[in-house]
Rosetta silent file (secondary structure, phi, psi, omega in degrees, C-alpha in Angstrom):
SEQUENCE: XXXXXXXXXXXXXXXXXXXXXXXXXXXXXXXXXXXXXXXXXXXXXXXXXXXXXXXXXXXXXXXXXXXXXXXXXXXXXXXXXXXXXXXXXXXXXXXXXXXXXXXXXXXXXXXXXXXXXXXXXXXXXXXXXXXXXXXXXXXXXXXXXXXXXXXXXXXXXXXXXXXXXXXXXXXX
SCORE:     score description
SCORE:     0.000 S_00000001
   1 L     0.000  -39.219  177.132   38.996   36.072  -39.801 S_00000001
   2 L  -111.769  130.493  178.903   41.107   38.999  -41.004 S_00000001
   3 E  -138.484  158.829  171.914   44.345   39.836  -39.274 S_00000001
   4 E   -77.394  142.795 -173.262   47.431   41.734  -40.196 S_00000001
   5 L   -92.467   -6.271  173.849   50.111   39.369  -41.293 S_00000001
   6 L    68.916   22.415 -179.561   53.061   41.305  -39.914 S_00000001
   7 L   -98.447    9.767  176.882   55.135   40.987  -43.082 S_00000001
   8 L    80.032   27.170 -179.099   55.649   44.706  -43.485 S_00000001
   9 L   -96.741   25.728  176.882   53.146   45.187  -46.274 S_00000001
  10 L    83.119   20.733  177.030   51.669   48.303  -44.752 S_00000001
  11 L    77.510   22.919  177.287   49.138   46.579  -42.511 S_00000001
  12 L   -64.614  138.746 -179.608   47.137   44.984  -45.324 S_00000001
  13 E   -68.477  145.161  177.754   44.601   42.524  -43.915 S_00000001
  14 E   -85.432  120.818 -175.543   45.355   38.837  -44.322 S_00000001
  15 L   -89.624    3.705 -179.267   42.507   37.284  -46.345 S_00000001
  16 L   -70.187  143.582  179.435   43.339   33.695  -45.472 S_00000001
  17 L   -97.382  148.777  174.893   40.586   31.734  -43.791 S_00000001
  18 L   -74.693  161.008 -178.391   41.023   29.513  -40.780 S_00000001
  19 H   -58.196  -39.552 -179.386   40.377   25.796  -41.164 S_00000001
  20 H   -65.076  -31.834  176.601   37.108   26.049  -39.238 S_00000001
  21 H   -67.794  -39.915  177.042   35.925   28.709  -41.696 S_00000001
  22 H   -63.139  -42.327  178.115   36.670   26.385  -44.618 S_00000001
  23 H   -63.280  -41.486  179.951   34.730   23.576  -42.932 S_00000001
  24 H   -64.722  -46.231 -178.343   31.800   25.911  -42.265 S_00000001
  25 H   -66.357  -45.927  179.637   31.731   27.269  -45.820 S_00000001
  26 H   -65.050  -41.562  177.665   32.143   23.843  -47.433 S_00000001
  27 H   -61.905  -41.014  178.289   29.522   22.327  -45.130 S_00000001
  28 H   -65.416  -39.733  178.563   27.045   25.065  -45.998 S_00000001
  29 H   -64.857  -43.841  179.287   27.673   24.533  -49.732 S_00000001
  30 H   -67.469  -32.459  176.115   27.190   20.775  -49.430 S_00000001
  31 H   -64.809  -42.999  178.083   24.027   21.324  -47.405 S_00000001
  32 H   -64.520  -38.207  177.131   22.620   23.518  -50.204 S_00000001
  33 H   -63.988  -42.742  179.991   23.578   20.861  -52.760 S_00000001
  34 H   -64.241  -37.035  176.106   21.838   18.157  -50.692 S_00000001
  35 H   -63.037  -45.515  179.063   18.711   20.313  -50.479 S_00000001
  36 H   -62.701  -41.129 -179.867   18.762   20.761  -54.267 S_00000001
  37 H   -65.893  -38.581  178.624   19.304   17.015  -54.768 S_00000001
  38 H   -67.917  -41.015  176.239   16.405   16.172  -52.435 S_00000001
  39 H   -62.869  -39.879  177.580   14.112   18.607  -54.239 S_00000001
  40 H   -63.589  -44.634  179.480   15.169   17.044  -57.538 S_00000001
  41 H   -62.360  -38.755  178.606   14.500   13.536  -56.224 S_00000001
  42 H   -66.694  -40.861  178.624   11.055   14.602  -55.017 S_00000001
  43 H   -64.569  -40.670  178.121   10.226   16.146  -58.409 S_00000001
  44 H   -65.455  -39.220  177.746   11.356   12.983  -60.193 S_00000001
  45 H   -62.699  -39.769  177.450    9.248   10.866  -57.829 S_00000001
  46 H   -65.131  -40.814  177.183    6.200   12.992  -58.643 S_00000001
  47 H   -62.524  -43.915  177.236    6.901   12.581  -62.368 S_00000001
  48 H   -60.272  -47.547 -177.441    7.207    8.812  -61.936 S_00000001
  49 H   -61.250  -49.477 -178.410    4.008    8.642  -59.898 S_00000001
  50 H   -61.619  -47.173 -178.324    1.947   10.732  -62.318 S_00000001
  51 H   -64.547  -43.480 -179.086    3.250    8.923  -65.388 S_00000001
  52 H   -68.402  -34.555  176.009    2.852    5.443  -63.955 S_00000001
  53 H   -67.139  -39.217  178.010   -0.678    6.179  -62.760 S_00000001
  54 H   -64.921  -42.196 -179.188   -1.614    7.458  -66.226 S_00000001
  55 H   -71.021  -29.832 -179.641   -0.098    4.388  -67.871 S_00000001
  56 L    91.822   31.436  179.190   -1.776    2.081  -65.346 S_00000001
  57 L   -80.310  131.130  178.324    1.301    0.325  -63.961 S_00000001
  58 L   -62.464  149.138  177.301    0.610   -1.616  -60.758 S_00000001
  59 L    61.611   35.579 -177.688    2.216   -0.402  -57.525 S_00000001
  60 H   -54.937  -43.200  178.762    2.925    3.047  -58.960 S_00000001
  61 H   -60.986  -37.754  178.143    3.444    4.693  -55.520 S_00000001
  62 H   -63.091  -45.003 -179.229    6.075    2.077  -54.604 S_00000001
  63 H   -66.152  -33.193  177.862    7.966    2.645  -57.861 S_00000001
  64 H   -67.556  -41.132  178.107    7.838    6.416  -57.306 S_00000001
  65 H   -65.526  -41.821  176.811    9.342    6.059  -53.816 S_00000001
  66 H   -63.475  -39.488  176.429   12.067    3.784  -55.176 S_00000001
  67 H   -61.318  -36.955  176.828   12.678    6.356  -57.925 S_00000001
  68 H   -58.371  -51.459 -176.917   13.088    9.026  -55.237 S_00000001
  69 H   -71.301  -33.902  178.679   15.863    7.116  -53.481 S_00000001
  70 H   -68.797  -21.381 -178.580   17.537    5.966  -56.704 S_00000001
  71 L   -63.937  -20.359  178.995   17.826    9.591  -57.796 S_00000001
  72 L   -76.770  -12.980  179.901   20.720   10.045  -55.355 S_00000001
  73 L  -100.868  113.248 -177.112   22.872    7.595  -57.355 S_00000001
  74 L   -68.998  153.965  178.584   24.202    9.286  -60.508 S_00000001
  75 L    66.389  -67.942 -171.924   24.057    7.526  -63.879 S_00000001
  76 H   -88.725  -13.855  179.700   22.812    4.120  -62.758 S_00000001
  77 H   -62.073  -41.167  179.333   20.181    5.295  -60.255 S_00000001
  78 H   -65.199  -35.204  178.038   17.741    6.202  -62.993 S_00000001
  79 H   -68.805  -41.517  176.301   18.222    2.775  -64.572 S_00000001
  80 H   -61.892  -37.867  179.050   17.578    1.075  -61.228 S_00000001
  81 H   -66.232  -24.892 -179.634   14.430    3.171  -60.868 S_00000001
  82 H   -78.752  -29.229 -171.486   13.293    1.889  -64.271 S_00000001
  83 H   -58.230  -47.234 -178.665   13.640   -1.834  -63.502 S_00000001
  84 H   -64.658  -53.952  179.749   10.582   -2.180  -61.247 S_00000001
  85 H   -61.769  -35.752  179.348    8.075   -0.216  -63.348 S_00000001
  86 H   -65.200  -43.648  178.443    9.319   -1.857  -66.555 S_00000001
  87 H   -64.129  -45.992  179.686    8.871   -5.329  -65.083 S_00000001
  88 H   -64.905  -37.967  178.058    5.441   -4.495  -63.667 S_00000001
  89 H   -66.096  -40.414  179.062    4.392   -2.891  -66.948 S_00000001
  90 H   -65.152  -44.311 -177.930    5.514   -5.894  -68.959 S_00000001
  91 H   -69.541  -39.772 -173.867    3.728   -8.370  -66.698 S_00000001
  92 H   -86.685  -25.545 -175.162    0.503   -6.364  -66.390 S_00000001
  93 H  -137.779    7.963  177.956    0.127   -4.969  -69.897 S_00000001
  94 H    77.292 -162.095 -174.432    2.562   -6.656  -72.232 S_00000001
  95 H   -70.458  -25.803  178.494    4.992   -4.979  -74.562 S_00000001
  96 H   -65.663  -49.073  179.055    2.745   -1.984  -75.219 S_00000001
  97 H   -65.500  -36.774  175.432    2.735   -0.945  -71.565 S_00000001
  98 H   -60.201  -42.059  178.523    6.467   -1.664  -71.377 S_00000001
  99 H   -62.517  -40.244  177.395    6.978    0.688  -74.325 S_00000001
 100 H   -63.465  -39.989  177.993    4.978    3.378  -72.520 S_00000001
 101 H   -64.513  -40.732  178.582    7.118    2.934  -69.402 S_00000001
 102 H   -65.665  -37.805  175.768   10.282    3.266  -71.488 S_00000001
 103 H   -65.330  -43.480  176.441    8.938    6.449  -73.102 S_00000001
 104 H   -58.875  -43.999  177.928    8.084    7.797  -69.640 S_00000001
 105 H   -58.274  -46.691 -179.505   11.617    6.951  -68.478 S_00000001
 106 H   -61.870  -41.480  178.930   13.138    8.814  -71.431 S_00000001
 107 H   -64.056  -45.292 -178.955   10.985   11.885  -70.758 S_00000001
 108 H   -63.191  -43.160 -178.856   11.871   11.888  -67.058 S_00000001
 109 H   -64.134  -42.993 -179.115   15.616   11.532  -67.731 S_00000001
 110 H   -68.449  -46.137 -179.936   15.627   14.373  -70.271 S_00000001
 111 H   -63.099  -41.303 -179.818   13.476   16.699  -68.153 S_00000001
 112 H   -67.139  -47.894 -175.035   15.554   15.947  -65.065 S_00000001
 113 H   -72.168  -32.089 -175.786   18.946   16.282  -66.706 S_00000001
 114 H  -104.714  -15.194 -177.822   18.255   19.363  -68.791 S_00000001
 115 H  -122.823  -60.562 -172.084   15.667   21.266  -66.746 S_00000001
 116 H   -63.895  -57.319 -176.697   15.194   20.162  -63.126 S_00000001
 117 H   -60.229  -49.085  178.755   18.763   19.590  -61.922 S_00000001
 118 H   -60.236  -40.991 -179.452   20.251   22.710  -63.543 S_00000001
 119 H   -65.051  -46.156 -177.762   17.391   24.894  -62.293 S_00000001
 120 H   -68.465  -36.758  176.491   17.502   23.557  -58.741 S_00000001
 121 H   -66.418  -37.115  178.787   21.298   23.790  -58.535 S_00000001
 122 H   -67.938  -43.537 -176.864   21.137   27.377  -59.746 S_00000001
 123 H   -71.732  -42.221 -173.082   18.372   28.302  -57.325 S_00000001
 124 H   -92.271  -45.849 -174.327   19.640   26.463  -54.260 S_00000001
 125 H  -106.057    4.684  176.985   23.412   26.168  -54.642 S_00000001
 126 L    60.575   34.144  177.414   23.969   29.201  -56.947 S_00000001
 127 L   -95.891  128.766  178.800   25.552   27.105  -59.703 S_00000001
 128 L   -60.402  148.543 -177.040   25.050   28.501  -63.239 S_00000001
 129 H   -60.273  -42.826 -178.593   22.901   26.345  -65.495 S_00000001
 130 H   -60.494  -38.047 -178.745   25.641   25.972  -68.130 S_00000001
 131 H   -70.784  -36.998 -178.242   28.076   24.670  -65.508 S_00000001
 132 H   -73.699  -17.668  174.804   25.622   22.157  -64.060 S_00000001
 133 H   -90.676  -44.781 -172.983   25.040   20.671  -67.531 S_00000001
 134 H   -76.546  -41.296 -173.620   28.596   20.789  -68.886 S_00000001
 135 H   -62.572  -45.900  177.462   30.654   19.808  -65.824 S_00000001
 136 H   -61.247  -32.790  178.085   29.149   16.326  -65.218 S_00000001
 137 H   -66.539  -47.155 -179.466   29.700   15.535  -68.898 S_00000001
 138 H   -66.602  -47.392  179.445   33.351   16.609  -68.816 S_00000001
 139 H   -62.627  -36.678  177.865   34.047   15.005  -65.438 S_00000001
 140 H   -63.577  -39.673  177.489   32.297   11.833  -66.619 S_00000001
 141 H   -68.263  -38.919 -176.809   34.552   11.644  -69.656 S_00000001
 142 H   -80.238  -41.484 -171.541   37.681   12.289  -67.615 S_00000001
 143 H  -119.380    2.543  178.584   36.944   10.360  -64.418 S_00000001
 144 L    69.332 -140.353 -177.069   34.058    8.048  -65.310 S_00000001
 145 H   -56.039  -44.128 -176.445   31.507    7.256  -62.615 S_00000001
 146 H   -65.507  -33.249  177.075   33.409    9.140  -59.906 S_00000001
 147 H   -64.715  -42.974  178.012   33.531   12.271  -62.024 S_00000001
 148 H   -68.650  -38.431  179.928   29.770   12.313  -62.442 S_00000001
 149 H   -62.874  -40.063 -174.634   29.289   11.476  -58.770 S_00000001
 150 H   -92.200  -11.278 -173.047   31.476   14.344  -57.574 S_00000001
 151 H   -60.621  -52.232 -174.955   30.612   16.985  -60.193 S_00000001
 152 H   -66.238  -48.254  178.177   27.490   18.508  -58.618 S_00000001
 153 H   -64.897  -35.255  178.174   28.709   18.756  -54.993 S_00000001
 154 H   -65.053  -40.623  176.095   32.078   20.045  -56.188 S_00000001
 155 H   -61.249  -41.570  179.593   30.351   22.717  -58.271 S_00000001
 156 H   -60.962  -41.690  179.509   28.317   23.780  -55.242 S_00000001
 157 H   -68.375  -45.303 -178.679   31.492   24.202  -53.178 S_00000001
 158 H   -60.694  -46.054 -177.590   33.388   26.026  -55.945 S_00000001
 159 H   -73.253  -22.557  172.475   30.593   28.498  -56.593 S_00000001
 160 H   -68.621  -43.924  177.782   30.168   29.123  -52.869 S_00000001
 161 H   -66.383  -33.332  178.571   33.832   30.113  -52.636 S_00000001
 162 H   -65.027  -32.542  178.886   33.480   32.270  -55.743 S_00000001
 163 H   -73.034  -21.409  179.412   30.776   34.305  -54.035 S_00000001
 164 H   -80.143  -28.056 -176.108   33.137   34.939  -51.101 S_00000001
 165 L   -72.174  129.998  178.446   35.939   36.303  -53.259 S_00000001
 166 L   -69.526  148.005  179.545   35.762   40.078  -53.652 S_00000001
 167 L   -64.073  148.249 -179.634   35.514   41.308  -57.264 S_00000001
 168 L   -65.995  144.767  179.704   38.831   42.446  -58.736 S_00000001
 169 L   -74.697  149.755 -174.977   39.507   46.140  -58.533 S_00000001
 170 L   -63.527  -27.581 -178.196   39.463   47.985  -61.864 S_00000001
 171 L   -86.374   -6.714 -174.935   43.073   49.156  -61.494 S_00000001
 172 L   -89.521    0.000    0.000   44.517   45.708  -60.704 S_00000001
């Protein structure tokens, strides 16, 4: 990984990484992000299941499983996860139960976006909480859907590379 570059700089080691090292490092970062995303999806599914069972929405376990898989789609996944429980709540309990499902949805989205995702990204992928909240917002404004889609995995890769970089020397 480190070799002398032969440019006459006094034998300083060359800090450049080989392509296979970049693939290994990036793959490890994306694996940690996927683990964090799966943990987040599982936590959201548990929130859906508990809330829907309390409200009394039919087929609550099915809606929780669908919520788990929809969690992998940024922005619109949460809305897709809402469609089934909202329909079942409306049919089984009228507008009151629908209102409860919408309140549950709002609670889950806020808890997930401001607590669960930032915490899990920090714990698993070593991304600071401020970055995991701010970056999807900025990328979403600049790049729309694709910015939000790519923000979290890109943060995981960037912060993995930051941990590899040695701290600057005090005299430099």
